[in-house]
C-alpha positions in Angstrom: -67.4 -255.7 -18.0 -64.4 -256.1 -15.7 -63.2 -252.6 -16.6 -66.6 -251.1 -15.9 -66.6 -252.6 -12.5 -63.1 -251.4 -11.8 -63.9 -247.8 -13.0 -67.0 -247.7 -10.9 -65.0 -248.9 -7.9 -62.2 -246.4 -8.6 -64.5 -243.5 -9.0 -66.4 -244.4 -5.9 -63.1 -245.0 -4.2 -61.7 -241.6 -5.2 -64.8 -240.0 -3.9 -64.8 -242.0 -0.7 -61.0 -241.7 -0.2 -61.4 -238.1 -1.2 -60.3 -236.9 2.2 -60.6 -240.1 4.4 -57.4 -241.0 6.2 -56.6 -244.7 5.6 -57.0 -245.6 9.2 -60.4 -243.9 9.7 -63.7 -245.4 8.8 -66.4 -242.8 8.7 -70.1 -243.5 9.2 -72.7 -242.3 6.6 -73.5 -239.3 8.9 -69.9 -238.1 8.7 -70.2 -237.3 5.0 -71.8 -234.4 3.1 -72.8 -233.6 -0.5 -70.4 -231.2 -2.3 -71.1 -229.6 -5.6 -69.0 -227.3 -7.8 -71.2 -226.2 -10.7 -68.5 -224.1 -12.4 -66.3 -227.2 -12.7 -69.0 -229.8 -13.1 -68.3 -231.9 -9.9 -70.5 -233.3 -7.3 -69.5 -235.9 -4.7 -69.7 -237.0 -1.1 -66.9 -235.6 1.1 -66.1 -236.0 4.8 -67.9 -233.5 7.0 -65.6 -230.7 8.0 -63.1 -231.1 5.2 -62.3 -227.8 3.5 -62.1 -227.9 -0.3 -60.4 -225.2 -2.2 -61.6 -224.3 -5.7 -59.2 -222.6 -8.1 -58.2 -222.0 -11.7 -55.2 -224.0 -12.9 -54.6 -222.3 -16.2 -55.3 -223.4 -19.8 -59.0 -223.3 -19.0 -58.6 -226.1 -16.4 -60.1 -225.5 -12.9 -61.2 -227.5 -10.0 -60.8 -228.3 -6.4 -58.4 -229.8 -3.9 -58.3 -230.8 -0.3 -56.5 -232.8 2.4 -57.5 -235.1 5.2 -54.6 -236.7 7.1 -52.2 -238.4 4.6 -54.6 -238.1 1.7 -54.4 -235.3 -0.9 -57.2 -235.1 -3.5 -57.4 -233.1 -6.7 -60.3 -232.9 -9.1 -60.0 -230.8 -12.3 -62.1 -230.1 -15.3 -61.8 -228.4 -18.6 -65.3 -228.0 -19.8 -66.2 -227.6 -23.5 -64.2 -229.0 -26.4 -62.9 -232.5 -25.9 -59.2 -232.9 -25.6 -57.2 -235.9 -27.0 -55.9 -238.5 -24.6 -52.4 -237.3 -25.3 -53.2 -233.7 -24.5 -54.8 -234.6 -21.2 -51.9 -236.9 -20.3 -49.4 -234.1 -21.0 -51.4 -231.7 -18.9 -51.6 -234.3 -16.1 -47.8 -234.9 -16.2 -47.1 -231.2 -16.0 -49.6 -230.6 -13.3 -48.9 -233.6 -11.0 -45.1 -233.4 -11.6 -44.4 -237.1 -11.9 -42.7 -238.4 -15.0 -44.6 -240.7 -17.5 -42.2 -243.5 -16.7 -43.4 -243.7 -13.1 -47.1 -244.3 -14.0 -48.6 -247.7 -14.8 -51.9 -247.8 -16.7 -54.2 -250.1 -14.8 -57.4 -249.7 -16.8 -59.0 -247.9 -19.7 -62.4 -248.0 -21.4 -65.3 -246.3 -23.2 -68.9 -245.4 -22.4 -68.8 -246.0 -18.7 -70.5 -243.9 -16.0 -70.8 -240.9 -18.2 -67.3 -241.0 -19.7 -67.0 -241.5 -23.4 -63.4 -242.6 -22.7 -61.2 -242.9 -19.7 -57.9 -244.2 -18.3 -56.7 -244.9 -14.8 -53.1 -245.0 -13.6 -51.0 -245.8 -10.5 -47.6 -244.6 -9.4 -45.3 -245.3 -6.4 -42.7 -242.7 -5.6 -40.7 -243.1 -2.4 -43.2 -243.3 0.5 -46.1 -242.0 -1.6 -48.7 -243.8 -3.6 -50.7 -242.0 -6.4 -53.8 -242.9 -8.2 -55.0 -240.9 -11.2 -57.8 -241.0 -13.7 -58.8 -238.9 -16.6 -61.9 -239.0 -18.6 -63.8 -237.2 -21.4 -67.5 -236.8 -21.1 -70.3 -234.9 -22.7 -69.4 -231.7 -20.7 -65.7 -231.8 -21.3 -62.5 -233.2 -19.8 -61.7 -234.4 -16.2 -58.6 -235.2 -14.3 -58.8 -236.7 -10.8 -55.8 -237.8 -8.7 -54.9 -238.5 -5.1 -51.7 -238.9 -3.2 -51.5 -241.0 -0.1 -49.2 -243.4 1.8 -49.4 -247.1 1.0 -51.5 -249.2 3.4 -49.3 -251.2 5.7 -51.2 -253.7 7.9 
């Protein structure tokens, strides 16, 4: 149950932090619904944020955007389900951070539409990264964000 709660929080957090600067707290009216049917994504994003959709190669496609110090990427490869190893190798090539830098913080099965998923965290210099991949009934998903660590 703990991993279900964590994944729910991470997915909501990735959506909420999608483009929100760490120092900004937005009211509900500052968010809008965004949907990308070709890539199988829908989420709330800050009003005014520009998201760019593109093909990433190897049948992966998705969207990216920036708000302040937060960069967000959401990618999908719809259709046949990839192995965890294949998705992880794709993620390492795409994000450009070595496997040794990532720490797995959660994994599980049959949560929020994902048959299986894993979440990771990495610190590199002044940057903090969170990543998540999952496999669902429509295909494969990779979400990750880059930000700066919160310093109170």
